[in-house]
C-alpha positions in Angstrom: 72.6 141.7 105.9 71.0 143.3 108.9 69.8 140.0 110.3 73.2 138.4 109.9 75.3 141.4 111.2 73.0 142.6 114.0 74.4 145.6 115.7 77.4 145.7 113.3 75.0 146.5 110.5 75.2 150.0 108.9 72.5 151.1 106.4 75.3 152.5 104.1 76.8 149.0 103.6 76.9 147.5 100.2 78.0 144.1 98.9 81.2 144.7 97.0 81.9 141.1 95.8 81.0 137.5 96.2 83.8 134.9 96.0 83.7 131.1 95.9 86.6 129.9 98.0 87.5 126.2 98.5 90.5 124.6 100.2 92.7 122.5 98.0 92.7 118.8 98.7 95.1 118.0 101.5 95.3 121.5 102.8 96.3 121.8 106.5 94.1 123.9 108.8 93.8 126.6 109.9 93.9 128.2 106.5 94.8 131.8 105.7 92.9 133.3 102.8 94.1 136.5 101.3 92.5 138.5 98.4 92.6 142.0 97.0 89.6 144.3 96.7 90.1 147.1 94.3 89.5 150.5 96.0 89.5 149.1 99.6 92.3 150.3 101.9 93.3 149.6 105.4 91.2 152.5 106.7 87.9 150.9 105.5 85.6 149.2 107.9 84.5 145.9 106.3 82.6 142.8 107.1 83.5 139.5 105.6 80.8 136.9 105.7 81.4 133.2 105.1 
């Protein structure tokens, strides 16, 4: 993760989940993807990698 995140990396980071996300056929872009992460609140600092 350090190589990918560079200066945004924090040694206390952990991978919480991995999701496979695909757009349905015929979807119009841009897409908005929303998902819930149990235990994560708006006050958490997160990184989403795609």
